[in-house]
C-alpha positions as CSV (number, residue, x, y, z in Angstrom):
1,X,354.9,126.2,34.1
2,X,353.1,129.1,31.5
3,X,351.9,132.4,32.3
4,X,349.8,134.6,29.6
5,X,347.9,132.2,26.8
6,X,347.9,129.0,26.2
7,X,345.5,125.7,25.3
8,X,342.6,127.9,27.2
9,X,343.6,130.8,25.4
10,X,339.4,130.5,23.8
11,X,338.5,130.6,27.6
12,X,336.3,133.5,27.6
13,X,336.5,133.6,31.5
14,X,339.9,134.2,31.6
15,X,343.2,137.3,30.3
16,X,346.8,137.0,30.8
17,X,347.5,137.5,34.3
18,X,347.7,141.5,34.4
19,X,351.1,143.5,35.1
20,X,350.1,144.7,38.7
21,X,348.6,141.2,39.7
22,X,351.8,138.7,38.9
23,X,353.6,137.6,41.8
24,X,356.2,135.1,41.3
25,X,355.1,131.5,41.2
26,X,357.7,129.3,42.5
27,X,356.2,129.0,46.5
28,X,352.9,128.7,44.8
29,X,354.0,125.9,42.5
30,X,355.7,124.0,46.0
31,X,352.7,124.7,47.7
32,X,350.6,123.1,45.5
33,X,353.1,119.5,45.8
34,X,353.5,119.5,49.5
35,X,350.0,120.3,50.3
36,X,347.4,118.5,46.9
37,X,351.0,116.4,44.7
38,X,349.6,118.4,41.9
39,X,352.4,120.6,39.5
40,X,351.4,123.7,38.7
41,X,351.2,123.9,34.8
42,X,349.1,127.3,34.1
43,X,347.8,131.1,35.6
44,X,345.8,133.2,34.4
45,X,343.4,135.7,35.4
46,X,340.0,135.7,35.5
47,X,338.3,138.2,33.7
48,X,336.6,140.4,35.5
49,X,337.3,141.6,39.5
50,X,337.0,145.2,41.3
51,X,338.3,144.1,44.3
52,X,340.5,140.8,44.7
53,X,342.1,140.2,41.6
54,X,340.9,135.9,40.8
55,X,343.0,133.7,39.0
56,X,342.8,130.4,37.3
57,X,345.1,127.4,37.6
58,X,345.9,124.2,36.5
59,X,348.0,121.8,37.7
60,X,348.6,118.4,35.9
61,X,345.8,116.9,37.5
62,X,342.6,118.9,37.2
63,X,342.0,123.1,37.5
64,X,341.5,125.4,40.6
65,X,340.2,129.3,41.0
66,X,342.2,131.5,43.5
67,X,341.1,134.2,45.0
68,X,343.6,136.6,46.7
69,X,344.1,140.1,48.6
70,X,345.3,142.9,45.6
71,X,348.8,144.3,46.3
72,X,349.8,147.5,48.0
73,X,347.9,149.1,51.1
74,X,344.7,148.2,51.7
75,X,341.6,149.9,53.8
76,X,340.8,148.2,57.2
77,X,338.6,145.2,56.8
78,X,338.9,145.0,53.7
79,X,339.5,142.5,51.2
80,X,339.7,139.5,53.9
81,X,339.5,136.9,51.6
82,X,340.3,134.9,54.3
83,X,336.5,135.1,56.2
84,X,335.3,134.5,51.9
85,X,336.9,131.1,52.6
86,X,335.2,130.5,55.5
87,X,331.8,131.8,54.7
88,X,332.2,128.6,51.2
89,X,333.4,126.0,53.6
90,X,330.7,126.5,56.7
91,X,328.1,126.9,53.6
92,X,329.2,123.2,52.2
93,X,327.0,121.5,55.3
94,X,324.1,123.2,53.8
95,X,321.8,122.8,50.4
96,X,323.4,126.7,49.4
97,X,325.2,126.3,45.9
98,X,329.0,127.4,46.7
99,X,332.0,126.2,45.3
100,X,334.3,123.3,47.1
101,X,336.7,125.6,48.9
102,X,340.5,123.2,48.7
103,X,343.0,125.4,51.3
104,X,343.3,128.5,52.6
105,X,347.1,130.5,53.1
106,X,348.1,133.1,55.3
107,X,351.3,132.9,54.5
108,X,352.3,136.2,52.1
109,X,356.2,134.2,51.6
110,X,354.4,132.4,49.4
111,X,351.9,134.6,45.8
112,X,352.5,138.2,48.4
113,X,349.7,138.6,49.7
114,X,346.8,135.7,51.8
115,X,345.0,133.3,49.3
116,X,342.5,130.5,49.2
117,X,341.6,127.9,46.3
118,X,338.3,126.2,46.0
119,X,337.2,124.3,42.8
120,X,337.1,125.9,39.3
121,X,333.4,125.4,38.6
122,X,332.1,124.8,34.9
123,X,328.7,126.2,33.7
124,X,327.1,129.4,32.1
125,X,327.7,132.5,33.7
126,X,325.3,135.3,32.5
127,X,326.6,139.1,32.7
128,X,323.9,140.8,31.4
129,X,320.6,141.1,33.5
130,X,318.5,141.0,30.3
131,X,319.8,138.2,29.4
132,X,320.7,138.6,25.4
133,X,322.2,135.4,25.2
134,X,318.9,133.4,25.8
135,X,315.7,132.6,23.9
136,X,312.7,134.7,25.9
137,X,311.2,131.7,27.5
138,X,314.9,130.4,28.6
139,X,315.0,133.5,30.5
140,X,312.2,133.8,33.1
141,X,314.3,130.1,34.4
142,X,316.9,132.3,35.4
143,X,315.4,134.9,37.9
144,X,313.9,132.0,39.1
145,X,317.1,129.8,39.4
146,X,319.0,132.3,41.8
147,X,316.2,133.5,43.5
148,X,316.4,130.3,45.1
149,X,319.6,130.1,45.7
150,X,319.2,133.3,47.4
151,X,316.5,132.6,49.4
152,X,318.8,129.3,50.4
153,X,321.2,131.7,51.1
154,X,319.3,133.5,54.0
155,X,317.1,129.8,55.8
156,X,321.1,128.5,55.5
157,X,321.3,127.9,59.9
158,X,323.8,129.8,60.8
159,X,324.5,128.7,64.2
160,X,324.6,125.9,63.2
161,X,327.1,125.4,60.8
162,X,329.8,127.2,63.0
163,X,328.9,130.9,61.7
164,X,327.9,132.4,64.8
165,X,330.8,134.6,65.3
166,X,330.8,135.6,61.8
167,X,329.2,139.1,62.1
168,X,327.6,140.9,65.0
169,X,323.2,139.4,64.7
170,X,321.4,142.6,64.5
171,X,322.0,146.3,64.5
172,X,322.7,145.8,60.4
173,X,322.5,148.5,59.0
174,X,323.0,151.2,61.2
175,X,326.6,149.6,61.5
176,X,327.1,148.4,58.0
177,X,325.9,153.1,57.4
178,X,328.7,153.3,59.9
179,X,331.0,150.6,58.6
180,X,330.4,152.4,54.7
181,X,330.5,156.6,55.4
182,X,334.1,155.9,57.2
183,X,334.4,154.4,54.0
184,X,334.1,156.9,51.8
185,X,336.1,159.6,53.8
186,X,339.4,156.9,53.6
187,X,339.4,156.5,49.6
188,X,337.2,159.9,48.7
189,X,339.7,161.3,45.9
190,X,337.1,163.9,44.0
191,X,333.6,164.9,45.1
192,X,330.6,162.8,45.2
193,X,327.7,165.1,47.0
194,X,325.1,162.1,46.6
195,X,327.1,160.3,48.4
196,X,327.2,162.8,51.3
197,X,323.9,163.3,51.8
198,X,322.8,159.7,52.0
199,X,325.0,159.2,54.5
200,X,323.4,162.4,56.4
201,X,319.1,160.7,55.1
202,X,320.0,157.1,55.9
203,X,321.1,156.7,60.0
204,X,317.8,159.1,60.7
205,X,315.7,156.4,57.8
206,X,316.5,152.9,59.2
207,X,313.2,151.0,59.4
208,X,312.7,148.9,63.2
209,X,312.9,145.1,61.8
210,X,315.4,143.6,62.6
211,X,316.7,140.0,61.2
212,X,319.9,138.1,60.8
213,X,321.1,135.5,57.4
214,X,324.0,134.6,56.5
215,X,324.1,138.3,54.5
216,X,326.1,137.6,50.5
217,X,326.5,141.3,50.4
218,X,327.5,142.0,46.8
219,X,324.3,139.2,45.6
220,X,324.2,139.6,41.4
221,X,323.9,137.5,38.4
222,X,327.2,137.6,37.4
223,X,328.0,136.5,40.8
224,X,327.4,133.3,40.4
225,X,327.4,130.1,37.7
226,X,324.7,128.3,36.6
227,X,324.3,124.2,35.6
228,X,325.5,124.3,31.9
229,X,321.5,122.6,30.8
230,X,319.8,123.5,34.2
231,X,318.6,127.5,34.9
232,X,320.3,126.2,38.5
233,X,322.3,127.7,40.1
234,X,326.0,125.5,41.3
235,X,328.3,127.7,42.9
236,X,327.6,131.6,44.5
237,X,330.7,133.7,44.1
238,X,333.2,136.4,45.5
239,X,331.8,136.5,49.5
240,X,333.9,139.1,50.2
241,X,331.4,141.1,51.4
242,X,329.5,138.2,53.4
243,X,328.8,139.1,56.8
244,X,325.8,138.0,59.5
245,X,323.3,140.7,58.4
246,X,319.7,142.0,57.3
247,X,318.5,139.5,54.8
248,X,317.2,142.3,52.5
249,X,320.0,144.3,52.8
250,X,321.0,141.2,50.3
251,X,316.9,141.5,48.4
252,X,317.1,144.8,48.0
253,X,321.1,144.7,46.4
254,X,319.5,141.9,44.1
255,X,317.0,143.6,43.3
256,X,318.8,146.9,42.1
257,X,318.7,146.3,38.1
258,X,314.3,146.7,37.9
259,X,315.3,150.3,39.4
260,X,317.9,152.2,37.7
261,X,318.0,152.5,33.7
262,X,320.3,150.1,31.8
263,X,323.3,152.8,32.0
264,X,323.8,152.5,34.9
265,X,325.3,149.3,36.5
266,X,323.0,147.1,33.7
267,X,319.7,148.4,34.8
268,X,316.5,147.2,33.4
269,X,314.7,150.5,35.2
270,X,312.1,150.7,31.0
271,X,312.4,148.0,29.6
272,X,309.3,146.0,28.4
273,X,310.1,142.9,31.0
274,X,307.3,141.4,29.4
275,X,308.5,141.2,25.9
276,X,311.7,140.0,27.7
277,X,310.7,137.4,29.5
278,X,311.7,138.2,32.3
279,X,310.2,138.6,35.7
280,X,308.8,141.9,37.6
281,X,310.0,143.3,40.4
282,X,306.7,141.8,42.3
283,X,306.9,138.8,40.9
284,X,310.2,138.3,41.6
285,X,310.2,139.2,45.1
286,X,307.2,137.5,45.3
287,X,309.0,134.5,44.8
288,X,312.1,134.7,47.0
289,X,308.7,135.9,50.0
290,X,307.3,132.3,48.8
291,X,310.2,130.4,49.2
292,X,311.1,132.8,53.2
293,X,308.2,133.2,54.5
294,X,309.3,136.5,55.2
295,X,306.2,139.0,55.5
296,X,307.4,141.5,55.0
297,X,308.9,144.6,52.0
298,X,311.6,146.1,50.1
299,X,311.4,150.0,51.4
300,X,312.6,153.5,49.9
301,X,315.1,153.1,52.5
302,X,316.3,149.5,51.6
303,X,317.3,150.7,47.6
304,X,318.7,154.0,49.1
305,X,321.4,152.1,51.1
306,X,322.5,150.0,48.2
307,X,323.0,152.6,46.4
308,X,324.6,154.1,48.4
309,X,326.9,151.5,49.5
310,X,327.9,150.3,45.8
311,X,328.7,154.2,45.1
312,X,330.7,154.1,47.9
313,X,332.9,150.7,46.8
314,X,333.4,151.6,43.1
315,X,334.7,154.9,45.0
316,X,336.6,152.4,46.2
317,X,337.4,151.2,43.1
318,X,338.6,154.7,41.7
319,X,341.2,155.0,44.2
320,X,343.0,151.7,44.0
321,X,342.8,152.1,40.6
322,X,344.8,155.4,41.2
323,X,347.2,154.6,43.4
324,X,347.7,151.0,40.9
325,X,346.7,148.5,42.6
326,X,342.4,147.6,41.2
327,X,341.5,144.2,40.6
328,X,340.7,145.6,36.8
329,X,341.7,148.0,34.3
330,X,339.2,149.7,34.0
331,X,338.8,150.9,37.9
332,X,339.3,154.3,36.9
333,X,336.5,154.6,34.6
334,X,334.0,154.5,37.5
335,X,333.7,157.8,38.5
336,X,330.5,159.0,36.0
337,X,329.3,155.7,36.5
338,X,329.4,156.1,40.9
339,X,328.0,159.4,40.5
340,X,325.0,158.2,38.3
341,X,323.9,155.9,41.1
342,X,324.1,157.8,44.1
343,X,322.1,160.1,42.7
344,X,319.4,157.8,41.3
345,X,319.5,156.4,45.6
346,X,319.4,159.8,46.1
347,X,316.6,161.0,44.2
348,X,314.7,157.5,45.8
349,X,315.9,158.5,49.6
350,X,313.3,161.8,48.6
351,X,310.6,160.3,47.4
């Protein structure tokens, strides 16, 4: 079994396994043989990822993606790969595009942490919301495919597919604000005053309306795989933050590129979207509302909440990077971005 450059070195989705994430593959090879009847040939790490390390597993019969917890001490309830596996397995019963769940292994003795395997999908991943690799006339279709996938997710009957206990219906924003405020205190390694201000402001401005759907929690363009030639999502990835929650939380987070400047987490604010062939925020949201039948609207609270949450997540990445167990090699470089996003959230909150 090889671990590093091999025949698929040209595969831009993978890199050699990072030193901090290396593990003995002996037990993994045994499990693949016992459970799937397949022989482990190669293990490579997938690019990106700030939370759960992700790997490409190549066997003599095919390829899988492995998601595991990071090594080291973890925050409570974080990196729940068992929940990821559960939700994609349940959503396979719906029209929501997800990879096929293959197996879950809770035994830490195999590779050091719990992990799961899912099918490896072949398609396109777009990293930049401006879609520079596509011609202008092809870009709107990608946005339509993305928002259609989000609408399908929020329309899924979470009770019917066995996810009634996947979260607590109702009161989502209040609970999330409490959770992320606590996470901020537990992962704080430096000062970020805008996060502190948002933690005080948000509980006083929670909207009265309430609703429940399966929320992805990190629904953005680069967390999905599109068909090789069609503007259609074939797999939504990275379900670590998923739960039962308010659908507008997902929609607002998905719309962050519209309100953030280019230097802030791939923002598009100030760009000529019409010239780029990208639908406006109003057009994008209108398509979502038409697909789901919703009549409400995004408010400054929804965007401030999304920016608060992502800023806290980035501060957590920084903390893990300082401990040496972050999933991304550039984890400690996110300080400026975490500050910028929190300050943008506070700017929106103040109006």
